[in-house]
N, C-alpha and C positions, 0 to 999 in steps of 0.2 A: 494517531492517524497513520494510515498505511502510506508508505512511500510510493509515490507515483500513481496513486489511485484516486479517482474522483469520488468514489463511494466512501472513502475514509476507512475501509477495511484493509486488512493485510491481503496481499495478492493471492495467496493460496486459499484463504478463507473465501474470498469473493469468487474465485474460480470454482470452488466446490459448491458454493451457493447457486451458481448458474444452473446446476442440475437438480437442485432440491425440488422445485416445482415444475421441472421439465420445461416445456415450451414457454410457460408464463415467466418463470424466473430468468430464463435465457433472454427473453425479450426485454425484461426490465433492465438487466445488466448491460445488454447491448445498447440500449438507449442512454443509460446513465454514464457508462464508461466510454469516453471518446479518445483517450490517450493510451491506456494500458493495453498492449497487444495481447498479453497472456489472458487477461480477463475477457477481452473481446473474442479471442479464439474459442474459449470454452463456452461463451454465450452463443456464438454462432453454431458451434457443434451441437449444443443442447437444442437449439431451435430446429436444426435440420433433423437430428436423430429422433427427438420426441414428437416433432411434427409428423414425421414419417410413420412412427410407431402408432400415433393416434389414427392416421389414415388406415393402416393395416388393421388395427383393432376395430374400427368402424366397419370395414369390409367383412371381417370375420363375423361380427355381430349381425350384419345384414344378411350374410349367407345363412347363418343359423336360423334367423327368423324366416327367411325365404324357404328353406328346406322343411320347416315345421308345417307348411301347408301342403306338402306332397304326401298323399296317403301311402301307407305301408313302407315305402322306401325312405320317407322323410325322417323317421326316428333313427335309422342307421346313419344317414348322412348328417343329421343333427348331432348325433353322438360323436361322429368323426370330427366335425367342425368344432364341437365343444372340447374334445381332447386336443385338437390342434391349437385352439385358443388358450387352453391351460398351459401348454408347452410354450407358446408364444409369450404369454405374460410372465411366466417364470424366467424365461430368457431375458425379457425386457427388465425385470427386476434386478437380475444379476448384472446386466449392463449398466443400469442406473447406479448401483452400488460401486462398481468398478470405476466408472467415470468420476464419481464424487471422490473416491479414495485417491485416484491418480492426480486429480486436480489439487486436492488438499496437500498431497506430498510435493506439489510444485512441478509436476511433470506436465509437459505439453503433449499428452497422449493423443496421437492422431489415429482415428479409426480409418479403415480402408475406405476409399472413395470420399466419404463424408469429411474426413480430416483435410483432404486437399481443398475442398470447397470452403471449409471453415478457415483454413489458412488464407485463402484468396480473399474472402470477404471480411476478414478481421483487421484489415488495414485501418490505421487510425484516421479519424476524420477531422481532427482539430490540429 
């Protein structure tokens, strides 16, 4: 059983698992862990980062669908949005891997802006 964790996992493993399913696993660990600040930090950072990435992904998908209805110019704009979406999702994948790796190594890796909010909202509740 992990020392100081309510999930029974080692601190670094639980921190990495906060990112595995993005927003969903972040929410689960945020609700389960009330005492361990390291795990709560990674859970909050996962919620904020992947929640934001989901919103951006939906906006890109909506823009691509919207441009598909514009005659002649729509295919160029759709191609541009598709390329932008591909770059976005490749970057999101790299970020996902880096965050899991850093958490597994036991690092409290703070992303710019998001890390400050995660630190603020990761205060223990019990």
